[in-house]
C-alpha positions as CSV (number, residue, x, y, z in Angstrom):
1,X,13.4,-64.7,57.1
2,X,13.8,-61.0,58.3
3,X,16.9,-59.4,59.0
4,X,19.2,-59.8,61.9
5,X,19.3,-57.2,64.0
6,X,22.2,-54.7,63.9
7,X,23.6,-55.5,66.8
8,X,23.3,-59.5,66.4
9,X,26.3,-60.9,64.2
10,X,25.8,-61.8,60.8
11,X,25.5,-65.8,60.9
12,X,26.8,-67.4,57.6
13,X,26.3,-71.1,57.3
14,X,28.8,-72.5,54.5
15,X,28.0,-75.7,52.7
16,X,30.7,-77.7,51.3
17,X,31.5,-81.5,51.2
18,X,33.3,-84.3,49.9
19,X,36.3,-83.2,48.5
20,X,39.4,-80.5,49.2
21,X,38.3,-78.9,46.2
22,X,35.3,-77.6,47.5
23,X,36.3,-77.6,51.4
24,X,39.5,-75.8,51.4
25,X,38.2,-72.7,49.5
26,X,35.1,-72.5,51.3
27,X,37.3,-73.0,54.8
28,X,39.3,-70.1,53.6
29,X,36.3,-67.5,53.3
30,X,35.2,-68.9,56.6
31,X,37.7,-68.0,58.5
32,X,38.3,-64.6,56.8
33,X,34.4,-64.2,57.8
34,X,34.7,-65.2,61.4
35,X,38.1,-62.4,61.5
36,X,35.1,-59.5,60.1
37,X,33.1,-60.5,63.0
38,X,30.5,-62.8,61.2
39,X,29.1,-65.8,62.9
40,X,29.8,-69.1,61.0
41,X,28.4,-72.6,60.8
42,X,29.2,-75.1,58.3
43,X,26.6,-77.9,56.9
44,X,28.1,-81.4,56.5
45,X,27.8,-84.5,55.3
46,X,28.7,-87.2,58.1
47,X,31.6,-88.8,56.6
48,X,32.7,-86.6,54.9
49,X,36.6,-84.9,54.8
50,X,35.4,-81.4,55.9
51,X,34.9,-82.9,59.3
52,X,38.4,-83.8,60.0
53,X,39.1,-80.5,58.5
54,X,37.2,-78.5,60.6
55,X,37.9,-80.1,63.6
56,X,40.3,-77.5,65.2
57,X,38.8,-74.9,63.5
58,X,36.4,-73.5,66.2
59,X,33.3,-73.8,63.2
60,X,30.2,-75.6,64.7
61,X,29.4,-78.3,62.6
62,X,25.8,-79.5,61.2
63,X,25.4,-82.5,59.3
64,X,22.8,-83.6,57.0
65,X,22.2,-87.3,55.5
66,X,22.8,-87.2,51.8
67,X,24.9,-88.7,49.2
68,X,25.5,-88.2,45.2
69,X,22.0,-88.4,43.1
70,X,24.0,-88.7,39.9
71,X,24.1,-92.5,38.7
72,X,22.1,-94.8,36.6
73,X,21.1,-97.2,39.5
74,X,17.3,-97.6,39.7
75,X,17.1,-98.0,43.4
76,X,19.5,-94.8,43.3
77,X,16.5,-93.5,41.0
78,X,13.5,-94.0,43.0
79,X,15.5,-93.1,46.7
80,X,16.5,-89.8,45.8
81,X,13.5,-87.5,45.5
82,X,13.4,-89.0,49.6
83,X,16.9,-88.9,50.5
84,X,17.1,-85.1,49.4
85,X,13.6,-84.2,50.9
86,X,14.9,-85.7,54.3
87,X,18.1,-83.8,54.2
88,X,16.4,-80.6,52.9
89,X,14.3,-80.8,56.0
90,X,17.0,-81.4,58.5
91,X,18.8,-78.2,56.7
92,X,15.8,-76.4,57.2
93,X,15.7,-76.9,61.0
94,X,19.3,-76.5,61.3
95,X,18.8,-72.8,59.6
96,X,15.9,-71.9,61.8
97,X,17.2,-72.9,65.0
98,X,20.5,-70.9,64.1
99,X,18.7,-67.9,62.7
100,X,21.1,-67.9,59.7
101,X,21.2,-64.7,57.7
102,X,22.7,-66.0,54.8
103,X,24.2,-69.2,52.7
104,X,27.3,-70.0,51.0
105,X,27.6,-72.9,48.8
106,X,30.8,-74.1,47.4
107,X,29.7,-77.6,45.8
108,X,29.5,-81.4,47.3
109,X,26.6,-83.5,47.7
110,X,25.4,-81.3,50.7
111,X,24.8,-77.8,48.9
112,X,21.9,-79.3,47.1
113,X,19.2,-79.8,49.8
114,X,21.4,-77.2,51.8
115,X,20.6,-74.4,48.7
116,X,16.9,-75.7,48.7
117,X,16.1,-75.0,52.4
118,X,17.5,-71.4,52.0
119,X,15.3,-70.7,49.3
120,X,12.2,-72.1,51.0
121,X,13.2,-70.4,54.1
122,X,13.8,-67.1,52.1
123,X,18.0,-67.0,53.2
124,X,20.0,-65.1,50.7
125,X,22.3,-67.7,48.9
126,X,25.9,-67.3,47.5
127,X,27.6,-70.2,45.4
128,X,30.8,-70.6,44.6
129,X,32.4,-72.6,41.4
130,X,35.9,-73.7,41.6
131,X,35.7,-75.4,38.2
132,X,35.7,-74.3,34.7
133,X,32.9,-76.3,34.0
134,X,30.2,-76.0,36.9
135,X,29.7,-79.4,38.8
136,X,25.9,-80.3,39.1
137,X,24.8,-79.2,42.1
138,X,26.3,-75.7,41.4
139,X,24.3,-75.7,38.3
140,X,21.0,-76.2,39.8
141,X,21.6,-73.8,42.5
142,X,22.9,-71.1,39.8
143,X,19.1,-70.9,38.8
144,X,18.0,-70.0,42.6
145,X,20.7,-68.1,44.1
146,X,21.0,-64.8,44.7
147,X,24.8,-64.4,43.7
148,X,27.0,-66.9,41.3
149,X,30.8,-66.6,42.3
150,X,32.8,-68.5,39.5
151,X,36.6,-69.1,39.6
152,X,36.8,-68.7,35.5
153,X,35.3,-66.7,33.1
154,X,32.5,-67.9,31.2
155,X,31.5,-70.6,33.6
156,X,28.3,-69.6,33.9
157,X,26.0,-67.7,31.3
158,X,26.5,-64.1,31.7
159,X,24.2,-62.2,34.0
160,X,23.8,-59.2,36.7
161,X,24.3,-62.2,39.9
162,X,27.5,-63.7,37.9
163,X,30.6,-62.6,39.3
164,X,34.2,-63.7,38.2
165,X,36.4,-64.4,41.8
166,X,38.9,-66.6,41.3
167,X,39.4,-69.3,43.5
168,X,40.6,-68.3,47.4
169,X,44.0,-69.2,47.8
170,X,46.5,-70.2,51.0
171,X,48.0,-66.7,51.9
172,X,51.6,-68.0,51.4
173,X,51.0,-68.5,48.1
174,X,50.1,-65.4,47.5
175,X,53.4,-63.9,49.0
176,X,55.5,-66.0,46.5
177,X,57.7,-63.3,45.0
178,X,56.9,-62.1,41.0
179,X,58.1,-64.8,38.6
180,X,60.3,-62.1,36.7
181,X,62.8,-61.9,39.6
182,X,62.9,-65.6,40.6
183,X,63.5,-67.0,36.8
184,X,65.9,-64.3,36.6
185,X,68.1,-64.6,39.7
186,X,68.5,-68.3,38.8
187,X,69.9,-67.7,35.5
188,X,72.0,-65.1,36.7
189,X,73.3,-68.0,38.8
190,X,73.4,-70.2,36.6
191,X,71.3,-72.8,38.5
192,X,70.2,-75.7,36.5
193,X,66.3,-75.7,35.5
194,X,64.0,-77.3,38.3
195,X,61.3,-79.7,37.3
196,X,58.7,-79.8,40.0
197,X,56.2,-82.9,39.5
198,X,53.0,-82.9,41.8
199,X,50.6,-86.0,41.9
200,X,48.7,-85.3,44.9
201,X,48.3,-86.8,48.1
202,X,47.6,-90.7,46.7
203,X,50.3,-89.9,43.4
204,X,49.2,-89.6,40.0
205,X,50.5,-93.4,38.4
206,X,50.6,-92.4,34.7
207,X,53.1,-89.3,36.4
208,X,55.1,-91.5,38.2
209,X,55.3,-94.7,35.5
210,X,56.0,-92.5,32.5
211,X,58.0,-89.1,33.5
212,X,61.1,-90.9,34.9
213,X,61.8,-92.4,31.4
214,X,60.9,-89.1,29.5
215,X,63.2,-87.1,31.8
216,X,65.8,-89.1,31.5
217,X,66.4,-88.5,28.0
218,X,67.0,-85.0,28.4
219,X,70.3,-83.7,27.5
220,X,70.6,-80.8,29.7
221,X,71.5,-80.5,33.4
222,X,67.9,-80.7,35.5
223,X,66.8,-80.7,39.3
224,X,63.6,-82.7,39.7
225,X,61.5,-82.7,42.6
226,X,58.8,-85.5,42.2
227,X,56.3,-86.0,44.5
228,X,54.9,-89.5,44.3
229,X,52.5,-90.0,46.8
230,X,51.9,-92.6,50.0
231,X,54.3,-95.9,49.6
232,X,55.0,-95.2,46.0
233,X,58.9,-93.5,46.7
234,X,60.6,-97.0,46.1
235,X,59.2,-97.6,43.0
236,X,59.4,-94.1,41.5
237,X,63.0,-94.5,42.7
238,X,63.6,-97.2,40.7
239,X,62.4,-95.9,37.2
240,X,64.7,-93.0,37.8
241,X,67.7,-95.9,38.0
242,X,69.3,-95.1,34.4
243,X,68.8,-91.2,34.7
244,X,72.1,-90.0,33.6
245,X,74.6,-87.8,36.4
246,X,73.4,-84.8,34.8
247,X,70.0,-85.6,36.2
248,X,69.5,-84.6,40.1
249,X,66.6,-86.2,41.4
250,X,64.7,-86.0,44.6
251,X,62.0,-88.3,45.1
252,X,59.3,-87.9,48.2
253,X,55.8,-89.0,49.5
254,X,54.5,-85.4,49.9
255,X,55.6,-82.1,50.0
256,X,54.5,-80.1,53.3
257,X,55.6,-76.0,51.8
258,X,54.0,-76.1,48.5
259,X,54.7,-72.2,48.3
260,X,58.7,-72.9,48.9
261,X,58.0,-75.8,46.0
262,X,56.2,-73.6,43.7
263,X,58.6,-70.9,44.1
264,X,62.2,-72.6,43.6
265,X,60.7,-74.5,40.0
266,X,60.9,-73.3,37.0
267,X,58.1,-76.0,35.8
268,X,55.2,-77.7,36.8
269,X,54.4,-80.9,35.9
270,X,50.6,-81.8,37.4
271,X,46.9,-83.0,37.3
272,X,44.9,-79.4,36.4
273,X,42.5,-79.5,39.4
274,X,40.8,-76.1,39.8
275,X,43.1,-75.5,43.2
276,X,46.4,-76.6,41.4
277,X,45.5,-74.1,38.5
278,X,44.9,-71.3,40.6
279,X,48.0,-71.8,42.7
280,X,49.9,-72.6,39.6
281,X,48.5,-69.2,38.5
282,X,48.9,-67.4,41.5
283,X,52.4,-68.8,42.1
284,X,53.3,-67.3,38.5
285,X,54.5,-71.1,37.4
286,X,55.1,-72.4,33.7
287,X,53.1,-76.0,33.7
288,X,52.3,-78.4,31.7
289,X,48.9,-79.9,33.1
290,X,48.1,-83.8,32.7
291,X,44.2,-83.8,33.1
292,X,42.7,-86.4,34.9
293,X,40.8,-88.6,32.3
294,X,38.0,-89.7,34.4
295,X,37.2,-86.1,36.1
296,X,33.8,-85.6,35.4
297,X,32.7,-83.8,32.1
298,X,36.3,-83.7,31.5
299,X,36.6,-80.3,33.9
300,X,40.3,-80.7,34.3
301,X,40.7,-80.3,30.6
302,X,38.7,-76.9,31.0
303,X,40.7,-75.9,33.8
304,X,44.0,-76.2,32.2
305,X,42.8,-74.3,29.0
306,X,42.5,-71.4,31.5
307,X,46.5,-70.9,31.3
308,X,47.2,-72.6,27.8
309,X,44.9,-70.3,26.1
310,X,47.1,-67.2,27.3
311,X,50.4,-69.0,26.9
312,X,51.6,-69.7,30.5
313,X,50.9,-73.8,30.1
314,X,51.0,-76.5,27.9
315,X,48.3,-79.7,28.0
316,X,49.4,-83.2,27.5
317,X,46.3,-85.4,27.6
318,X,47.1,-88.9,29.5
319,X,46.6,-91.0,26.6
320,X,49.2,-89.1,25.1
321,X,51.7,-89.5,27.2
322,X,54.2,-91.7,25.7
323,X,58.2,-91.1,26.4
324,X,58.8,-90.1,22.7
325,X,55.9,-87.7,22.9
326,X,57.1,-86.1,26.6
327,X,60.6,-86.3,25.6
328,X,59.6,-83.6,22.3
329,X,57.2,-81.7,24.8
330,X,60.2,-81.2,27.5
331,X,62.5,-80.7,24.9
332,X,60.8,-77.6,23.0
333,X,59.9,-76.1,26.6
334,X,63.0,-76.3,28.5
335,X,64.4,-73.1,28.1
336,X,64.7,-70.5,31.0
337,X,63.7,-67.5,28.7
338,X,60.6,-69.2,27.9
339,X,59.5,-70.9,30.9
340,X,59.9,-67.4,32.6
341,X,57.6,-65.7,29.8
342,X,55.2,-68.1,30.5
343,X,55.4,-67.8,34.4
344,X,54.6,-64.0,33.9
345,X,51.5,-64.9,31.5
346,X,50.2,-67.1,34.6
347,X,50.9,-64.8,37.0
348,X,48.9,-62.1,35.2
349,X,46.0,-64.5,35.2
350,X,46.0,-64.5,38.9
351,X,43.0,-63.0,41.4
352,X,44.8,-63.1,44.8
353,X,42.2,-61.0,46.4
354,X,39.7,-63.7,45.8
355,X,38.9,-64.5,49.6
356,X,38.3,-61.6,50.4
357,X,36.0,-60.7,47.0
358,X,33.6,-63.4,48.0
359,X,33.8,-62.3,51.6
360,X,32.7,-59.1,50.7
361,X,29.7,-60.7,48.4
362,X,28.3,-62.7,51.0
363,X,28.4,-59.8,53.8
364,X,26.5,-58.0,51.2
365,X,23.7,-60.5,51.1
């Protein structure tokens, strides 16, 4: 495809679908591209969450019908090539009509046919992988992409086209004050240690079931903010019923201000999704990660190791989450000086300019 005339804004088609882990980083990049004068469109699936998230974002959506091809069913294997071909042809039609200059894939089923369509049309491709272990689609697209962005080092083999950018995060997370000041201030004010438990929008059942008992056995004053997920608050509160008076507990289904929650915590206990790990590093916060055991290729453990390997976090596999094990782990960690050192180590791994870095790479395509 020929380059656009100089007076025409660069048209970038975003490709991200399925989960917030793919869509949120892509949206951060898309909005920055728009601010810098680029024209942005979005290749989506008909039923993906991206349609809801993009509803009020002033980004045109173009849908292709594609689902996952990773699986063992015979019908899935037989029909997959035809579905991919149909979706690729649809993507090619959109790209021609829109005169797309570059595509940026952030994962999800839609990026496969979209990337293939761009390759056929000669449109340069940038992909961004959020996890420490690349997903199926990005693993395939890395072979044909012009530029490969990775959030964590060593996700892809070293190459001139591979760039470690980090994951784009919200501006309010990047604006959190440095951890040494936060932890020192709380220590000087003799505030009790603060533990933040985050289970995600649906809650993490293992965290809701096992952490109340373990925390109730800690013999020092603690403040606990436990985000348990929708419809889980009553049962989770009951599990704290036997907690000592030294344990101040607040149980809520959602957290509306994550930046505030991060900034007020000494320790976070949470899953290890790519964006969560990135936000923990950006905020500068000590962590206990409990990787989701059913995550594809155990990528959450790999994500968690990014901070664990530099002394910023501990990893507790869900199978080991007995009250006694958790009690020992918490007992060893609940020291503000140690937690402060872990938080500082976390902040040193942050890449707060990830969004701009990715935008700059796209504009160079």
